[in-house]
N, C-alpha and C positions, 0 to 999 in steps of 0.2 A: 662676868661682865663687868665692863669698866664703869666707875663710878663719876667721871666726869660728866656725862650729861645730864644726871640728875642735880649735882651742884650748876650747873649751867642756867639751869631752868629755875632754881632757887635764887638765883642773881648772889650768890656768896652771901649768905646771911653772916652777921657777925660770929655767932656761935660756931662756924664752921671755920673760922680764921686759922686755927691751930692746925687744920688739917690741909690747908693747901698745898699743893704740890706743885713743883714745878720740874721738867726734864729737860736739862741743858744737853742740846746736840751738838758734838765736834766730831770731826772726821780727819782734822790737822792735829798734830801734837804742839798745839802753841798755848802760851799761859792763858791766853785771853779766857777760855771757858772755865778756867780755875778762878781767874779774878771775879767774873762776874756770878759764878755759883757761890762763891764765899759773901758777895754782897747781898744775894738774895736770902742767904741764910742769916747773915746779920739783921734784915728787917723783918725776919720771922716766917719766911716761907721753909717748907720742907723741899729738899733739894736731892735729885738724883741725876747721874750724867751718864750719857752714852759717848762713850770714847773708845778709842782704839787702845790695846794693850800698852802700857809704858807712859801712858798721856800723864801729864804734870798733876791734873786734878786729882789722880788716884793717890797721890800723896798728902791729900788735905784732909784733916780729921773732922772737918765738918759736914762733908759730904754725907747724906743717909744712906745712899745705895748707888751702886756701879753696875752698869750692863757694857757688855763687850761689842764695840761695832766692828764688822766684819766687812770688808770690801766685797766680798763675793758670798752670799747674796746680801746686797745693801739693804734693801726695803726689809728684809725678814729680821734684821737687826733691830731697825726702828719701830717694826710692827710688833716686836717680842717686848720690848721696852716699854712702850706704851700699853701694852696688855697687862704687863705686869706692875707698873707703878700706877697706872691711873691718873697721869696727871692733868692738872685744871688749866695748863698753859705749857706751850713748848718754846725753849728759847735757842735759837742757831747762834753759834759761834763763829762760823765761817760759811762762804756761799755755797760750796758743795752740800753743805747740810740744809740749806734753804732750797736748791734745786731739787734735793731727793724729797723734802717734804712737799715741794710743788707736783713731782711725778705720783707720789703716794696719793695726795687729794684726787688726781686725775683716775687713780683707779679704784680707789675706794667710795668717790661720790656716787659711782654707777653700781655699786654693789648691791646685792639683793639681802646681803646680811646687814641686819640693823647696828649691829656693833662697829661694822666696819664704815658704815655712812656716818656714825657719831664720830669717828677719827676724821672723815672729812672736814666735819663741823669745828672739829678742835682745831685743824690745821688751819683753818679760814680765820678763826678767832685768833690764832697766834700770829699770822702773817698779813692777813686781809684778803678781800675776795679775789677768785681766781682771773676777773676781768683785769687785774693788776700785775699779774704775776708776769708778764712779759716785761713790763717796765722794772720789774725786780730783778730778773734774770740778765737782762741785755741793757748794756749802757747806751746803746744805740737808740732802743726803746724808749728809755727814760728822757733822754735828752730831745728825743723828738717830741715828748709830751711836754717837757719845758717849754720849749719853743713854741707850743701850740699856746700854752697858757700866758705867753707874752713876757714870761721872766728873763732874766738877763743871764745870758749865757753864750759860749762862744759858738761863732759859726761851725756847724758840723756837716760834713758830705759822708755819709753812708756806703760802702761796698758791701753789697749782700755776698754771703758764701758762694752762691749760685753763680756769681758773676767774675770774671777776670780783670784784674785790675788794668787800667789802661795808662791814665795821666792823671796828673793832680788838676783837678778842676779850676778855671781862671778866676773863680771867687776866693779862693785861697792864696794868702801870700805866705812866703816863707819867713820864719819858721813854721812848721806845722806839726801837730802832735797827733802821733797814730797810736790808736787803741785798739785792743781787740774785745769783742764780747766773751762773757764768761770767765774772766779774770779776776783777781783781786791784789792787794798789796803793791801796787804800782809794777809789777812783774812783767806785764805785757803793755806798758806805755814806753813810746821812744819819740825823741823830737828829731826831725828831719830836715836838713837845711838846702836841701836840692832834690831835683827829680831821681837821681841815682839813689841817693838816700833813702826817700820813700819806697822807691821799688824793692830795694833790698829789704827793708823792714816790713812790707807788706807781705813779702814771701817767708820772713822768719816767722811772723806771728799767724800765719795761716795754718802753721803745725799745730799738732793738739796741745792743749793747755797742759797736759799732764806732763809733757818733756820739759827737761831741765833746759835752762837758756843756753848754754854751750852747745847743746844737741840742736837745738832749735836755730841757732846761728848758722850753725854747718851746715845743716839739711836745707835750711833756707837758700844758702849761697849755691848748693848744688842744685836745687829745682830750678833756679833761674839761669843756671849755666847752659853750655851749648850742648851738653850730653842730653839733658831732659827737656831743653827749651822747646823742640819740635812737637811733643808731648801735649795732649790736653790734660793737664793733671787738675783733679778736682779739689776744690777750695774746700777747707775744714770749717773756717770761723768767720763770722761777719767783722769787718774791719772799719772803723770809724777814722776819717780825717778831720782833725778839729785845729781851729784856728789858735796859735800860741798867744796867750794873754800872760804878759809880764805881770810877778806881783809874788805876795806872800801865799804859801798854800795854808789854808785853815779848813777847820772842820767843826760841824754843829752835831752832837749827839742827842737824839731825843728818845723817850719812851713815850709810846702814843698808843690811843685805846679808841678803835672803830673811828679813826679819822680825825682824833682830837689830840694834839700835843699835852702830855700831862706835866712834862718838864724837860728841860735841856739844857746843856752845858757847850761853850763855844771855845774853842783855843785855836792859836795861831802857832804853826810849826816853827821853832825855832833851830833846832837840828834834825836831820833824818838820819834814818839808817843806811839808806842806799838812794841815790838819784829817783825822784818820782815815788820812793817809798815810804813806808810809816814812820812817823816822827819819833825820836829818842828823846827829844826836850821840846815842851810847849809851854805856852804862855796862857792864862786864862784872860778871856777878853769880853767884851759885852760889845755885840755888834746887831742892833735891831735888824738891819736888812737882812743879815743871814738867818736870825729868828722868824723873819716874816715870810721868808721864801721857804724855810723849813715847814713852818705850819700851813703854807699854801700847798707844798706837795703832799704834805701827810693827808690833808683834807681831800685834794682831788684823786690820790690814789686810795683812800680809805683804809690806811695803814694801821696796824697794830705791832705792839712790840718794841724792840729797840731797833734804831735805825740811825745811820750816820749820813750826813751830807757834806761832800767835799766841795771846797771854794777857793778860789784865788780872790785876794783882795790887792786891786790895783792901786797904783799911785795917788789916786783920788780916795783910796778907803771903800769903793764901790764893791759889792760882792757879786762875784761871777759862779755861778754855780755849774760845777764840772762833772759831778758823779753823785751816784747813791749807792749806799751799802746796806742792804735790808736785813741787816744782823747786828750783832753786838760790835762796837768796835773799841779800840784800846781805851777810851776815856769813860765808857759805860759805867764802870764800877765806881767813879769817882764819889766822895762825900766832901761836899765843900761846907767851909766855914758858915757861909750865909744860909744853910739849911738845904741846899740842893741835894739832892739824892734820887736819880732815876730809879733804883730799885724800891727806895721807900713809897717815890710816887706812885709807883703799880701796886705796892702791897695796898695803900691808902684806896687806891681806885676799885680793888677787888674786894676787900674786905669794908671799907668804911670806918678804919680805925687807924689812928696813929701808930706807925711803926715804932718800935722800942729804939732807944738812943744808939747809936752806932759807934764804930770805933773812933779814934782821933780823926778829925776832919783835917783836910786840905788848907791850909792857911796863907800860903805863898802863892804869888803870881805865876812863877817858874816851876814848873813841874819834870822831873827827871822819869821818865817811864822805865819800868821795869821788865828785862833785866839790864836794857842797853844802857841805862843812867849809871849803873854799877860798872860796867865794862869801859866805859869812856876814859880816857887818859885823864890822869889827875890835872894836867895841867891846862885843860879844857877851860874857857873863861866862864864856863856854866856849872863848874864842878861845886862851888861854894853856895851860890847864892840859890839853887834849886833846892825844892823840898823833894826828898827821894820816895817815890811811890814803892815801897817796898813791904810787901805782906811779913814783917817781921815775926808775928804770931802764927807763922806757919813754917817754921825752920826746916823741916823736912822738903817742903814745897820750894823754898827759897834754893836751897842747896841742889835739888833736882834740875831746876830751871837753870842755875848758872853754870852747872856740869855740863848739860846740853849744849848751852850757849857757846861755853868755851869751844867744845868739839866743833861746832858748826864754824864758829871763826876760824878754826884750821883749816877746814874744808872750802872756806870760801877764800881763803890765801891762795889755796892750790888751785882752786877753779879761776882766780884772777889771772893768775900765771899762765893756765890754758888759753885765757881769752886774749891774753898779752900776744901769745905766738899763733894765735890763728890766722890773723892777716897773713903771716910769713907761710903759712899752710895753703891758703888760698892764692897767695902769689905765686907759688909753684905751680899750682892747678893753671894758672894763666898763662905760666912759660910754656907747659905742656900742651897747651890749646884747650883744656876742660873746661876754663870757664872764662866767661866774656867780662873784661874790666869795662866795657861800656854801660853793662846792664841793660841793652835795647832789645831782650826777648820780646 
């Protein structure tokens, strides 16, 4: 029988502080799960990780236990890890992990097994109530909630997955940002400058989120061609058309508890890994409007755990909220010189105790993210003034992450070459009458 229900009922008395256990869940092999796991251990939690084989977190010496995540069947892996580790809280490192916990909640909340119903309560405690699951899951639902709350956000038009795209509504002017629900990392975000661009991007993003970008673009082009244009092709995902707001991409990461923000960190992106993607260099900022909006939405959705909010700061330094990530984001593990530490604030909330002193805090305003900061060109103007956020106390982790990043860099260069020649292939299709250059299907 799991031990976490009893701990929940006791309210985590101080005597139980050393026994508080967290399970970190990750379905993707990014360093994010390793960084937050180490941060949680540093402040006093016992941490286990549910990850695929070969995940970077398995190289860390601080993690107490590891569980194997299998894609088939996914939910059995999560159930097995929860049963064996008996965690007091669950922490998700990517969006798919969040969606799987939501699915698991739906199944366990109606179970006749008391232990399984306790798991549904654990998920609710870790994420928030099921009434907020749709806003966590879908960008379009979250922005609809933001608009209802009267907060500053771009004008957004939603194209449900059940409806075919016809044209850009008159209330939007170009450029337009096109986004797909159930995506992350900026991989399904495009900017369109014409009707033809929007039509092509919508078809591209309607393809399954698990497909690689090169295949999505090619299949999207085929779907809108004369070959398949006369067929009623079912759409796969909801698409949002959003008014483009020029400005500086920024992020507010918070840790929250039952609708209350415990602590937060705000940064502005200085360099990004790819267009609309995660930042490789960030600058610490204090922006009261970002903090206020984040607190408002956390309270409105009654959220718990680690959450990230994406903003654009316009030329007047006004904050426009554009997205929410109901999971750990790349800055959640930061420990700042002013004492801000999200993991430490969570420990204080759950135990009533001060967390132990952490590792050397971040003292500079400019921070180079790991591993991208180490892989940037030495000639970069940000190479010297940055504080590099590298976990040097975990050499095996650093070595493994850098090795993988270098391999991915080679693959990325090959993919760029393929994408460069894709227009030539589509041009050949046009010449043979298989694709319509007017995109008027």
